[in-house]
PDB file of the backbone (N, CA, C, O) and the ligand in Angstrom, with CONECT records:
HET     ZN  A 101       1
ATOM      1  N   MET A   1      62.121  20.320-146.562  1.00  0.00           N
ATOM      2  CA  MET A   1      63.507  20.658-146.223  1.00  0.00           C
ATOM      3  C   MET A   1      63.647  22.174-146.180  1.00  0.00           C
ATOM      4  O   MET A   1      63.233  22.874-147.104  1.00  0.00           O
ATOM      5  N   LYS A   2      64.230  22.665-145.104  1.00  0.00           N
ATOM      6  CA  LYS A   2      64.405  24.112-144.985  1.00  0.00           C
ATOM      7  C   LYS A   2      65.816  24.505-145.404  1.00  0.00           C
ATOM      8  O   LYS A   2      66.807  23.863-145.056  1.00  0.00           O
ATOM      9  N   TYR A   3      65.855  25.564-146.147  1.00  0.00           N
ATOM     10  CA  TYR A   3      67.151  26.049-146.615  1.00  0.00           C
ATOM     11  C   TYR A   3      67.283  27.540-146.329  1.00  0.00           C
ATOM     12  O   TYR A   3      66.303  28.285-146.338  1.00  0.00           O
ATOM     13  N   ARG A   4      68.502  27.945-146.080  1.00  0.00           N
ATOM     14  CA  ARG A   4      68.787  29.368-146.006  1.00  0.00           C
ATOM     15  C   ARG A   4      69.371  29.781-147.361  1.00  0.00           C
ATOM     16  O   ARG A   4      70.255  29.129-147.917  1.00  0.00           O
ATOM     17  N   VAL A   5      68.838  30.883-147.855  1.00  0.00           N
ATOM     18  CA  VAL A   5      69.302  31.364-149.155  1.00  0.00           C
ATOM     19  C   VAL A   5      70.624  32.104-148.961  1.00  0.00           C
ATOM     20  O   VAL A   5      70.701  33.073-148.206  1.00  0.00           O
ATOM     21  N   LEU A   6      71.638  31.644-149.638  1.00  0.00           N
ATOM     22  CA  LEU A   6      72.961  32.246-149.473  1.00  0.00           C
ATOM     23  C   LEU A   6      73.184  33.399-150.443  1.00  0.00           C
ATOM     24  O   LEU A   6      73.962  34.315-150.176  1.00  0.00           O
ATOM     25  N   ARG A   7      72.497  33.337-151.556  1.00  0.00           N
ATOM     26  CA  ARG A   7      72.579  34.457-152.494  1.00  0.00           C
ATOM     27  C   ARG A   7      71.357  34.433-153.402  1.00  0.00           C
ATOM     28  O   ARG A   7      70.753  33.388-153.643  1.00  0.00           O
ATOM     29  N   ASN A   8      71.024  35.585-153.884  1.00  0.00           N
ATOM     30  CA  ASN A   8      69.830  35.702-154.725  1.00  0.00           C
ATOM     31  C   ASN A   8      69.902  34.713-155.879  1.00  0.00           C
ATOM     32  O   ASN A   8      70.892  34.649-156.607  1.00  0.00           O
ATOM     33  N   CYS A   9      68.843  33.953-156.027  1.00  0.00           N
ATOM     34  CA  CYS A   9      68.843  32.993-157.119  1.00  0.00           C
ATOM     35  C   CYS A   9      67.411  32.579-157.421  1.00  0.00           C
ATOM     36  O   CYS A   9      66.490  32.819-156.640  1.00  0.00           O
ATOM     37  N   TYR A  10      67.261  31.973-158.535  1.00  0.00           N
ATOM     38  CA  TYR A  10      65.942  31.505-158.957  1.00  0.00           C
ATOM     39  C   TYR A  10      65.857  29.994-158.804  1.00  0.00           C
ATOM     40  O   TYR A  10      66.780  29.262-159.160  1.00  0.00           O
ATOM     41  N   VAL A  11      64.728  29.546-158.267  1.00  0.00           N
ATOM     42  CA  VAL A  11      64.423  28.120-158.289  1.00  0.00           C
ATOM     43  C   VAL A  11      63.033  27.994-158.880  1.00  0.00           C
ATOM     44  O   VAL A  11      62.060  28.511-158.331  1.00  0.00           O
ATOM     45  N   TYR A  12      62.952  27.300-160.007  1.00  0.00           N
ATOM     46  CA  TYR A  12      61.679  27.175-160.715  1.00  0.00           C
ATOM     47  C   TYR A  12      61.049  28.550-160.931  1.00  0.00           C
ATOM     48  O   TYR A  12      59.856  28.751-160.702  1.00  0.00           O
ATOM     49  N   GLU A  13      61.877  29.483-161.375  1.00  0.00           N
ATOM     50  CA  GLU A  13      61.430  30.838-161.752  1.00  0.00           C
ATOM     51  C   GLU A  13      60.926  31.624-160.556  1.00  0.00           C
ATOM     52  O   GLU A  13      60.258  32.645-160.717  1.00  0.00           O
ATOM     53  N   ILE A  14      61.240  31.156-159.365  1.00  0.00           N
ATOM     54  CA  ILE A  14      60.899  31.940-158.173  1.00  0.00           C
ATOM     55  C   ILE A  14      62.207  32.511-157.623  1.00  0.00           C
ATOM     56  O   ILE A  14      63.189  31.798-157.416  1.00  0.00           O
ATOM     57  N   LEU A  15      62.178  33.796-157.399  1.00  0.00           N
ATOM     58  CA  LEU A  15      63.394  34.441-156.907  1.00  0.00           C
ATOM     59  C   LEU A  15      63.489  34.317-155.387  1.00  0.00           C
ATOM     60  O   LEU A  15      62.575  34.700-154.656  1.00  0.00           O
ATOM     61  N   TYR A  16      64.592  33.786-154.943  1.00  0.00           N
ATOM     62  CA  TYR A  16      64.854  33.721-153.506  1.00  0.00           C
ATOM     63  C   TYR A  16      65.942  34.738-153.189  1.00  0.00           C
ATOM     64  O   TYR A  16      66.927  34.892-153.911  1.00  0.00           O
ATOM     65  N   HIS A  17      65.717  35.418-152.080  1.00  0.00           N
ATOM     66  CA  HIS A  17      66.639  36.495-151.720  1.00  0.00           C
ATOM     67  C   HIS A  17      67.628  36.025-150.672  1.00  0.00           C
ATOM     68  O   HIS A  17      67.309  35.215-149.802  1.00  0.00           O
ATOM     69  N   GLU A  18      68.797  36.536-150.775  1.00  0.00           N
ATOM     70  CA  GLU A  18      69.858  36.210-149.840  1.00  0.00           C
ATOM     71  C   GLU A  18      69.403  36.479-148.406  1.00  0.00           C
ATOM     72  O   GLU A  18      68.854  37.541-148.111  1.00  0.00           O
ATOM     73  N   GLY A  19      69.635  35.516-147.522  1.00  0.00           N
ATOM     74  CA  GLY A  19      69.270  35.694-146.111  1.00  0.00           C
ATOM     75  C   GLY A  19      67.923  35.108-145.767  1.00  0.00           C
ATOM     76  O   GLY A  19      67.611  34.913-144.592  1.00  0.00           O
ATOM     77  N   GLU A  20      67.122  34.825-146.773  1.00  0.00           N
ATOM     78  CA  GLU A  20      65.812  34.250-146.500  1.00  0.00           C
ATOM     79  C   GLU A  20      65.942  32.787-146.086  1.00  0.00           C
ATOM     80  O   GLU A  20      66.918  32.107-146.403  1.00  0.00           O
ATOM     81  N   VAL A  21      64.923  32.335-145.370  1.00  0.00           N
ATOM     82  CA  VAL A  21      64.808  30.911-145.087  1.00  0.00           C
ATOM     83  C   VAL A  21      63.580  30.423-145.820  1.00  0.00           C
ATOM     84  O   VAL A  21      62.502  31.002-145.685  1.00  0.00           O
ATOM     85  N   CYS A  22      63.730  29.381-146.582  1.00  0.00           N
ATOM     86  CA  CYS A  22      62.610  28.926-147.392  1.00  0.00           C
ATOM     87  C   CYS A  22      62.493  27.410-147.326  1.00  0.00           C
ATOM     88  O   CYS A  22      63.434  26.694-146.982  1.00  0.00           O
ATOM     89  N   GLU A  23      61.307  26.961-147.667  1.00  0.00           N
ATOM     90  CA  GLU A  23      61.020  25.526-147.704  1.00  0.00           C
ATOM     91  C   GLU A  23      61.100  25.077-149.156  1.00  0.00           C
ATOM     92  O   GLU A  23      60.409  25.614-150.022  1.00  0.00           O
ATOM     93  N   LEU A  24      61.937  24.103-149.407  1.00  0.00           N
ATOM     94  CA  LEU A  24      62.096  23.626-150.782  1.00  0.00           C
ATOM     95  C   LEU A  24      61.888  22.127-150.823  1.00  0.00           C
ATOM     96  O   LEU A  24      62.214  21.403-149.883  1.00  0.00           O
ATOM     97  N   SER A  25      61.341  21.689-151.928  1.00  0.00           N
ATOM     98  CA  SER A  25      61.139  20.260-152.108  1.00  0.00           C
ATOM     99  C   SER A  25      62.473  19.535-152.194  1.00  0.00           C
ATOM    100  O   SER A  25      63.475  20.085-152.651  1.00  0.00           O
ATOM    101  N   ASP A  26      62.458  18.294-151.744  1.00  0.00           N
ATOM    102  CA  ASP A  26      63.667  17.477-151.857  1.00  0.00           C
ATOM    103  C   ASP A  26      64.073  17.310-153.317  1.00  0.00           C
ATOM    104  O   ASP A  26      65.244  17.114-153.641  1.00  0.00           O
ATOM    105  N   LYS A  27      63.065  17.395-154.191  1.00  0.00           N
ATOM    106  CA  LYS A  27      63.329  17.139-155.601  1.00  0.00           C
ATOM    107  C   LYS A  27      63.822  18.383-156.328  1.00  0.00           C
ATOM    108  O   LYS A  27      64.274  18.321-157.471  1.00  0.00           O
ATOM    109  N   ALA A  28      63.723  19.507-155.638  1.00  0.00           N
ATOM    110  CA  ALA A  28      64.148  20.741-156.288  1.00  0.00           C
ATOM    111  C   ALA A  28      65.639  20.680-156.596  1.00  0.00           C
ATOM    112  O   ALA A  28      66.449  20.239-155.782  1.00  0.00           O
ATOM    113  N   GLU A  29      65.967  21.135-157.787  1.00  0.00           N
ATOM    114  CA  GLU A  29      67.382  21.151-158.169  1.00  0.00           C
ATOM    115  C   GLU A  29      68.000  22.431-157.633  1.00  0.00           C
ATOM    116  O   GLU A  29      67.824  23.507-158.205  1.00  0.00           O
ATOM    117  N   ILE A  30      68.703  22.308-156.562  1.00  0.00           N
ATOM    118  CA  ILE A  30      69.281  23.494-155.944  1.00  0.00           C
ATOM    119  C   ILE A  30      70.784  23.323-155.854  1.00  0.00           C
ATOM    120  O   ILE A  30      71.312  22.216-155.758  1.00  0.00           O
ATOM    121  N   CYS A  31      71.434  24.441-155.889  1.00  0.00           N
ATOM    122  CA  CYS A  31      72.893  24.438-155.800  1.00  0.00           C
ATOM    123  C   CYS A  31      73.288  24.725-154.360  1.00  0.00           C
ATOM    124  O   CYS A  31      72.804  25.680-153.752  1.00  0.00           O
ATOM    125  N   GLU A  32      74.144  23.919-153.836  1.00  0.00           N
ATOM    126  CA  GLU A  32      74.513  24.119-152.427  1.00  0.00           C
ATOM    127  C   GLU A  32      75.318  25.399-152.236  1.00  0.00           C
ATOM    128  O   GLU A  32      75.561  25.836-151.111  1.00  0.00           O
ATOM    129  N   LYS A  33      75.721  25.983-153.343  1.00  0.00           N
ATOM    130  CA  LYS A  33      76.371  27.297-153.220  1.00  0.00           C
ATOM    131  C   LYS A  33      75.335  28.382-152.981  1.00  0.00           C
ATOM    132  O   LYS A  33      75.639  29.458-152.466  1.00  0.00           O
ATOM    133  N   ASN A  34      74.099  28.069-153.370  1.00  0.00           N
ATOM    134  CA  ASN A  34      73.049  29.068-153.230  1.00  0.00           C
ATOM    135  C   ASN A  34      72.193  28.841-151.987  1.00  0.00           C
ATOM    136  O   ASN A  34      71.595  29.773-151.449  1.00  0.00           O
ATOM    137  N   PHE A  35      72.146  27.579-151.541  1.00  0.00           N
ATOM    138  CA  PHE A  35      71.283  27.255-150.404  1.00  0.00           C
ATOM    139  C   PHE A  35      72.052  26.443-149.369  1.00  0.00           C
ATOM    140  O   PHE A  35      72.866  25.576-149.685  1.00  0.00           O
ATOM    141  N   GLU A  36      71.756  26.763-148.147  1.00  0.00           N
ATOM    142  CA  GLU A  36      72.354  26.004-147.051  1.00  0.00           C
ATOM    143  C   GLU A  36      71.249  25.218-146.364  1.00  0.00           C
ATOM    144  O   GLU A  36      70.244  25.788-145.941  1.00  0.00           O
ATOM    145  N   LEU A  37      71.435  23.927-146.257  1.00  0.00           N
ATOM    146  CA  LEU A  37      70.413  23.088-145.623  1.00  0.00           C
ATOM    147  C   LEU A  37      70.337  23.414-144.132  1.00  0.00           C
ATOM    148  O   LEU A  37      71.341  23.414-143.420  1.00  0.00           O
ATOM    149  N   LEU A  38      69.113  23.690-143.690  1.00  0.00           N
ATOM    150  CA  LEU A  38      68.938  24.059-142.279  1.00  0.00           C
ATOM    151  C   LEU A  38      68.399  22.903-141.438  1.00  0.00           C
ATOM    152  O   LEU A  38      68.563  22.870-140.218  1.00  0.00           O
ATOM    153  N   ASP A  39      67.759  21.968-142.114  1.00  0.00           N
ATOM    154  CA  ASP A  39      67.201  20.856-141.335  1.00  0.00           C
ATOM    155  C   ASP A  39      68.320  20.043-140.720  1.00  0.00           C
ATOM    156  O   ASP A  39      69.155  19.468-141.417  1.00  0.00           O
ATOM    157  N   LYS A  40      68.317  20.010-139.437  1.00  0.00           N
ATOM    158  CA  LYS A  40      69.333  19.234-138.728  1.00  0.00           C
ATOM    159  C   LYS A  40      68.642  18.197-137.856  1.00  0.00           C
ATOM    160  O   LYS A  40      67.474  18.351-137.499  1.00  0.00           O
ATOM    161  N   PRO A  41      69.353  17.166-137.525  1.00  0.00           N
ATOM    162  CA  PRO A  41      68.739  16.156-136.649  1.00  0.00           C
ATOM    163  C   PRO A  41      68.267  16.792-135.353  1.00  0.00           C
ATOM    164  O   PRO A  41      68.922  17.666-134.784  1.00  0.00           O
ATOM    165  N   LEU A  42      67.127  16.332-134.914  1.00  0.00           N
ATOM    166  CA  LEU A  42      66.579  16.875-133.674  1.00  0.00           C
ATOM    167  C   LEU A  42      67.500  16.536-132.514  1.00  0.00           C
ATOM    168  O   LEU A  42      68.083  15.453-132.467  1.00  0.00           O
ATOM    169  N   PRO A  43      67.626  17.467-131.579  1.00  0.00           N
ATOM    170  CA  PRO A  43      68.444  17.157-130.402  1.00  0.00           C
ATOM    171  C   PRO A  43      67.850  15.988-129.638  1.00  0.00           C
ATOM    172  O   PRO A  43      66.645  15.739-129.678  1.00  0.00           O
ATOM    173  N   ASP A  44      68.707  15.295-128.956  1.00  0.00           N
ATOM    174  CA  ASP A  44      68.242  14.126-128.217  1.00  0.00           C
ATOM    175  C   ASP A  44      67.183  14.531-127.211  1.00  0.00           C
ATOM    176  O   ASP A  44      67.368  15.463-126.429  1.00  0.00           O
ATOM    177  N   ALA A  45      66.077  13.819-127.244  1.00  0.00           N
ATOM    178  CA  ALA A  45      65.027  14.089-126.270  1.00  0.00           C
ATOM    179  C   ALA A  45      65.516  13.658-124.892  1.00  0.00           C
ATOM    180  O   ALA A  45      66.223  12.660-124.752  1.00  0.00           O
ATOM    181  N   PRO A  46      65.129  14.424-123.885  1.00  0.00           N
ATOM    182  CA  PRO A  46      65.556  14.026-122.534  1.00  0.00           C
ATOM    183  C   PRO A  46      65.081  12.622-122.218  1.00  0.00           C
ATOM    184  O   PRO A  46      63.943  12.255-122.510  1.00  0.00           O
ATOM    185  N   GLN A  47      65.949  11.859-121.629  1.00  0.00           N
ATOM    186  CA  GLN A  47      65.594  10.470-121.355  1.00  0.00           C
ATOM    187  C   GLN A  47      64.516  10.404-120.282  1.00  0.00           C
ATOM    188  O   GLN A  47      64.597  11.057-119.242  1.00  0.00           O
ATOM    189  N   ALA A  48      63.516   9.602-120.571  1.00  0.00           N
ATOM    190  CA  ALA A  48      62.444   9.437-119.598  1.00  0.00           C
ATOM    191  C   ALA A  48      62.971   8.683-118.380  1.00  0.00           C
ATOM    192  O   ALA A  48      63.679   7.681-118.487  1.00  0.00           O
ATOM    193  N   ILE A  49      62.601   9.202-117.248  1.00  0.00           N
ATOM    194  CA  ILE A  49      63.040   8.549-116.018  1.00  0.00           C
ATOM    195  C   ILE A  49      61.999   7.513-115.635  1.00  0.00           C
ATOM    196  O   ILE A  49      60.853   7.846-115.336  1.00  0.00           O
ATOM    197  N   THR A  50      62.407   6.269-115.648  1.00  0.00           N
ATOM    198  CA  THR A  50      61.471   5.211-115.293  1.00  0.00           C
ATOM    199  C   THR A  50      61.640   4.869-113.822  1.00  0.00           C
ATOM    200  O   THR A  50      62.726   4.522-113.358  1.00  0.00           O
ATOM    201  N   GLU A  51      60.547   4.978-113.118  1.00  0.00           N
ATOM    202  CA  GLU A  51      60.610   4.671-111.696  1.00  0.00           C
ATOM    203  C   GLU A  51      60.418   3.175-111.478  1.00  0.00           C
ATOM    204  O   GLU A  51      59.550   2.542-112.077  1.00  0.00           O
ATOM    205  N   ALA A  52      61.228   2.654-110.632  1.00  0.00           N
ATOM    206  CA  ALA A  52      61.095   1.238-110.317  1.00  0.00           C
ATOM    207  C   ALA A  52      59.774   1.005-109.592  1.00  0.00           C
ATOM    208  O   ALA A  52      59.416   1.728-108.662  1.00  0.00           O
ATOM    209  N   VAL A  53      59.072  -0.006-110.037  1.00  0.00           N
ATOM    210  CA  VAL A  53      57.795  -0.318-109.408  1.00  0.00           C
ATOM    211  C   VAL A  53      58.067  -1.171-108.174  1.00  0.00           C
ATOM    212  O   VAL A  53      58.795  -2.163-108.214  1.00  0.00           O
ATOM    213  N   ASN A  54      57.459  -0.748-107.095  1.00  0.00           N
ATOM    214  CA  ASN A  54      57.647  -1.508-105.864  1.00  0.00           C
ATOM    215  C   ASN A  54      56.739  -2.721-105.874  1.00  0.00           C
ATOM    216  O   ASN A  54      55.533  -2.612-105.651  1.00  0.00           O
ATOM    217  N   ASP A  55      57.323  -3.868-106.132  1.00  0.00           N
ATOM    218  CA  ASP A  55      56.514  -5.072-106.258  1.00  0.00           C
ATOM    219  C   ASP A  55      55.816  -5.430-104.958  1.00  0.00           C
ATOM    220  O   ASP A  55      54.767  -6.074-104.969  1.00  0.00           O
ATOM    221  N   GLU A  56      56.381  -5.024-103.860  1.00  0.00           N
ATOM    222  CA  GLU A  56      55.786  -5.422-102.576  1.00  0.00           C
ATOM    223  C   GLU A  56      54.376  -4.863-102.421  1.00  0.00           C
ATOM    224  O   GLU A  56      53.525  -5.462-101.763  1.00  0.00           O
ATOM    225  N   ASP A  57      54.141  -3.692-103.046  1.00  0.00           N
ATOM    226  CA  ASP A  57      52.818  -3.103-102.935  1.00  0.00           C
ATOM    227  C   ASP A  57      51.776  -3.928-103.673  1.00  0.00           C
ATOM    228  O   ASP A  57      50.588  -3.871-103.353  1.00  0.00           O
ATOM    229  N   ALA A  58      52.224  -4.696-104.662  1.00  0.00           N
ATOM    230  CA  ALA A  58      51.284  -5.435-105.496  1.00  0.00           C
ATOM    231  C   ALA A  58      50.968  -6.805-104.927  1.00  0.00           C
ATOM    232  O   ALA A  58      50.031  -7.469-105.371  1.00  0.00           O
ATOM    233  N   ILE A  59      51.741  -7.222-103.959  1.00  0.00           N
ATOM    234  CA  ILE A  59      51.516  -8.549-103.402  1.00  0.00           C
ATOM    235  C   ILE A  59      50.252  -8.547-102.543  1.00  0.00           C
ATOM    236  O   ILE A  59      50.118  -7.761-101.605  1.00  0.00           O
ATOM    237  N   ILE A  60      49.345  -9.432-102.882  1.00  0.00           N
ATOM    238  CA  ILE A  60      48.116  -9.541-102.098  1.00  0.00           C
ATOM    239  C   ILE A  60      48.366 -10.545-100.979  1.00  0.00           C
ATOM    240  O   ILE A  60      48.774 -11.677-101.238  1.00  0.00           O
ATOM    241  N   PRO A  61      48.125 -10.138 -99.750  1.00  0.00           N
ATOM    242  CA  PRO A  61      48.380 -11.073 -98.659  1.00  0.00           C
ATOM    243  C   PRO A  61      47.540 -12.333 -98.807  1.00  0.00           C
ATOM    244  O   PRO A  61      46.340 -12.267 -99.073  1.00  0.00           O
ATOM    245  N   SER A  62      48.171 -13.452 -98.634  1.00  0.00           N
ATOM    246  CA  SER A  62      47.441 -14.703 -98.778  1.00  0.00           C
ATOM    247  C   SER A  62      46.478 -14.879 -97.613  1.00  0.00           C
ATOM    248  O   SER A  62      46.820 -14.652 -96.452  1.00  0.00           O
ATOM    249  N   THR A  63      45.299 -15.280 -97.950  1.00  0.00           N
ATOM    250  CA  THR A  63      44.296 -15.482 -96.908  1.00  0.00           C
ATOM    251  C   THR A  63      43.816 -16.922 -96.960  1.00  0.00           C
ATOM    252  O   THR A  63      43.919 -17.578 -97.997  1.00  0.00           O
ATOM    253  N   ASN A  64      43.308 -17.397 -95.882  1.00  0.00           N
ATOM    254  CA  ASN A  64      42.726 -18.732 -95.860  1.00  0.00           C
ATOM    255  C   ASN A  64      41.485 -18.719 -94.965  1.00  0.00           C
ATOM    256  O   ASN A  64      41.042 -17.664 -94.512  1.00  0.00           O
ATOM    257  N   ASP A  65      40.956 -19.856 -94.730  1.00  0.00           N
ATOM    258  CA  ASP A  65      39.734 -19.930 -93.934  1.00  0.00           C
ATOM    259  C   ASP A  65      40.001 -19.592 -92.476  1.00  0.00           C
ATOM    260  O   ASP A  65      39.069 -19.448 -91.686  1.00  0.00           O
ATOM    261  N   LEU A  66      41.245 -19.469 -92.129  1.00  0.00           N
ATOM    262  CA  LEU A  66      41.583 -19.231 -90.732  1.00  0.00           C
ATOM    263  C   LEU A  66      41.800 -17.749 -90.451  1.00  0.00           C
ATOM    264  O   LEU A  66      42.457 -17.366 -89.482  1.00  0.00           O
ATOM    265  N   THR A  67      41.230 -16.933 -91.326  1.00  0.00           N
ATOM    266  CA  THR A  67      41.348 -15.499 -91.123  1.00  0.00           C
ATOM    267  C   THR A  67      40.162 -14.999 -90.312  1.00  0.00           C
ATOM    268  O   THR A  67      39.007 -15.283 -90.631  1.00  0.00           O
ATOM    269  N   CYS A  68      40.462 -14.263 -89.277  1.00  0.00           N
ATOM    270  CA  CYS A  68      39.386 -13.722 -88.451  1.00  0.00           C
ATOM    271  C   CYS A  68      38.605 -12.698 -89.252  1.00  0.00           C
ATOM    272  O   CYS A  68      39.191 -11.726 -89.729  1.00  0.00           O
ATOM    273  N   PRO A  69      37.289 -12.886 -89.418  1.00  0.00           N
ATOM    274  CA  PRO A  69      36.474 -11.951 -90.191  1.00  0.00           C
ATOM    275  C   PRO A  69      36.331 -10.598 -89.521  1.00  0.00           C
ATOM    276  O   PRO A  69      35.919  -9.633 -90.166  1.00  0.00           O
ATOM    277  N   LYS A  70      36.654 -10.508 -88.269  1.00  0.00           N
ATOM    278  CA  LYS A  70      36.435  -9.245 -87.558  1.00  0.00           C
ATOM    279  C   LYS A  70      37.666  -8.356 -87.566  1.00  0.00           C
ATOM    280  O   LYS A  70      37.564  -7.133 -87.671  1.00  0.00           O
ATOM    281  N   CYS A  71      38.836  -8.986 -87.453  1.00  0.00           N
ATOM    282  CA  CYS A  71      40.034  -8.147 -87.393  1.00  0.00           C
ATOM    283  C   CYS A  71      41.070  -8.522 -88.427  1.00  0.00           C
ATOM    284  O   CYS A  71      42.081  -7.836 -88.582  1.00  0.00           O
ATOM    285  N   GLY A  72      40.815  -9.635 -89.151  1.00  0.00           N
ATOM    286  CA  GLY A  72      41.742  -9.994 -90.209  1.00  0.00           C
ATOM    287  C   GLY A  72      42.946 -10.776 -89.749  1.00  0.00           C
ATOM    288  O   GLY A  72      43.826 -11.083 -90.553  1.00  0.00           O
ATOM    289  N   LYS A  73      43.005 -11.097 -88.502  1.00  0.00           N
ATOM    290  CA  LYS A  73      44.134 -11.872 -87.999  1.00  0.00           C
ATOM    291  C   LYS A  73      44.088 -13.280 -88.580  1.00  0.00           C
ATOM    292  O   LYS A  73      43.036 -13.920 -88.610  1.00  0.00           O
ATOM    293  N   VAL A  74      45.223 -13.744 -89.032  1.00  0.00           N
ATOM    294  CA  VAL A  74      45.298 -15.085 -89.591  1.00  0.00           C
ATOM    295  C   VAL A  74      45.782 -16.029 -88.495  1.00  0.00           C
ATOM    296  O   VAL A  74      46.871 -15.876 -87.943  1.00  0.00           O
ATOM    297  N   CYS A  75      44.930 -17.013 -88.201  1.00  0.00           N
ATOM    298  CA  CYS A  75      45.277 -17.960 -87.155  1.00  0.00           C
ATOM    299  C   CYS A  75      45.927 -19.192 -87.773  1.00  0.00           C
ATOM    300  O   CYS A  75      45.715 -19.511 -88.943  1.00  0.00           O
ATOM    301  N   LYS A  76      46.709 -19.863 -86.969  1.00  0.00           N
ATOM    302  CA  LYS A  76      47.454 -21.011 -87.497  1.00  0.00           C
ATOM    303  C   LYS A  76      46.594 -22.266 -87.571  1.00  0.00           C
ATOM    304  O   LYS A  76      46.925 -23.205 -88.295  1.00  0.00           O
ATOM    305  N   SER A  77      45.500 -22.285 -86.832  1.00  0.00           N
ATOM    306  CA  SER A  77      44.652 -23.467 -86.851  1.00  0.00           C
ATOM    307  C   SER A  77      43.217 -23.062 -86.616  1.00  0.00           C
ATOM    308  O   SER A  77      42.923 -21.954 -86.166  1.00  0.00           O
ATOM    309  N   GLU A  78      42.307 -24.012 -86.939  1.00  0.00           N
ATOM    310  CA  GLU A  78      40.886 -23.722 -86.748  1.00  0.00           C
ATOM    311  C   GLU A  78      40.593 -23.498 -85.268  1.00  0.00           C
ATOM    312  O   GLU A  78      39.784 -22.654 -84.882  1.00  0.00           O
ATOM    313  N   PHE A  79      41.278 -24.282 -84.471  1.00  0.00           N
ATOM    314  CA  PHE A  79      41.097 -24.124 -83.027  1.00  0.00           C
ATOM    315  C   PHE A  79      41.571 -22.751 -82.579  1.00  0.00           C
ATOM    316  O   PHE A  79      40.949 -22.090 -81.748  1.00  0.00           O
ATOM    317  N   GLY A  80      42.667 -22.358 -83.143  1.00  0.00           N
ATOM    318  CA  GLY A  80      43.206 -21.042 -82.783  1.00  0.00           C
ATOM    319  C   GLY A  80      42.261 -19.934 -83.185  1.00  0.00           C
ATOM    320  O   GLY A  80      42.093 -18.947 -82.468  1.00  0.00           O
ATOM    321  N   LEU A  81      41.631 -20.113 -84.367  1.00  0.00           N
ATOM    322  CA  LEU A  81      40.693 -19.090 -84.830  1.00  0.00           C
ATOM    323  C   LEU A  81      39.487 -19.023 -83.907  1.00  0.00           C
ATOM    324  O   LEU A  81      39.005 -17.941 -83.572  1.00  0.00           O
ATOM    325  N   ARG A  82      39.002 -20.205 -83.495  1.00  0.00           N
ATOM    326  CA  ARG A  82      37.815 -20.239 -82.615  1.00  0.00           C
ATOM    327  C   ARG A  82      38.114 -19.556 -81.294  1.00  0.00           C
ATOM    328  O   ARG A  82      37.335 -18.750 -80.787  1.00  0.00           O
ATOM    329  N   SER A  83      39.242 -19.900 -80.772  1.00  0.00           N
ATOM    330  CA  SER A  83      39.576 -19.299 -79.480  1.00  0.00           C
ATOM    331  C   SER A  83      39.852 -17.806 -79.635  1.00  0.00           C
ATOM    332  O   SER A  83      39.605 -17.007 -78.732  1.00  0.00           O
ATOM    333  N   HIS A  84      40.373 -17.459 -80.814  1.00  0.00           N
ATOM    334  CA  HIS A  84      40.600 -16.037 -81.064  1.00  0.00           C
ATOM    335  C   HIS A  84      39.295 -15.297 -81.207  1.00  0.00           C
ATOM    336  O   HIS A  84      39.150 -14.171 -80.732  1.00  0.00           O
ATOM    337  N   SER A  85      38.303 -15.961 -81.893  1.00  0.00           N
ATOM    338  CA  SER A  85      37.023 -15.312 -82.123  1.00  0.00           C
ATOM    339  C   SER A  85      36.343 -14.983 -80.809  1.00  0.00           C
ATOM    340  O   SER A  85      35.634 -13.985 -80.684  1.00  0.00           O
ATOM    341  N   LYS A  86      36.578 -15.855 -79.824  1.00  0.00           N
ATOM    342  CA  LYS A  86      35.940 -15.615 -78.530  1.00  0.00           C
ATOM    343  C   LYS A  86      36.406 -14.306 -77.918  1.00  0.00           C
ATOM    344  O   LYS A  86      35.695 -13.685 -77.129  1.00  0.00           O
ATOM    345  N   SER A  87      37.603 -13.900 -78.291  1.00  0.00           N
ATOM    346  CA  SER A  87      38.122 -12.671 -77.715  1.00  0.00           C
ATOM    347  C   SER A  87      37.346 -11.455 -78.219  1.00  0.00           C
ATOM    348  O   SER A  87      37.390 -10.381 -77.619  1.00  0.00           O
ATOM    349  N   HIS A  88      36.625 -11.647 -79.350  1.00  0.00           N
ATOM    350  CA  HIS A  88      35.820 -10.527 -79.857  1.00  0.00           C
ATOM    351  C   HIS A  88      34.463 -10.489 -79.196  1.00  0.00           C
ATOM    352  O   HIS A  88      33.797  -9.454 -79.196  1.00  0.00           O
ATOM    353  N   LYS A  89      34.044 -11.619 -78.626  1.00  0.00           N
ATOM    354  CA  LYS A  89      32.719 -11.670 -78.006  1.00  0.00           C
ATOM    355  C   LYS A  89      32.826 -11.248 -76.556  1.00  0.00           C
ATOM    356  O   LYS A  89      33.232 -12.019 -75.686  1.00  0.00           O
ATOM    357  N   LYS A  90      32.467 -10.058 -76.332  1.00  0.00           N
ATOM    358  CA  LYS A  90      32.521  -9.585 -74.943  1.00  0.00           C
ATOM    359  C   LYS A  90      31.234  -8.843 -74.610  1.00  0.00           C
ATOM    360  O   LYS A  90      31.071  -8.361 -73.489  1.00  0.00           O
TER     361      LYS A  90
HETATM  362 ZN    ZN A 101      39.964 -11.147 -84.609  1.00  0.00          ZN2+
END
């Protein structure tokens, strides 16, 4: 606990001078006329800004056997995929 010494005084036979700032034990018997408590609650920390996570980025596109291995196009049917694959064979 930090205290400001308000006037010259002794604590446990140690002389504290007026105007000094000193660290004293909580158990120390001090007179509030002689010491002013300096420890104050810490100011509020700035609130952390939480960014919303874009869930769309995390969505993995669903794939099936009807996905063209060459271009990734998803066909609606096996026949469609076959006919689509032919378009790559040139
Ligand atoms: Zn393709």
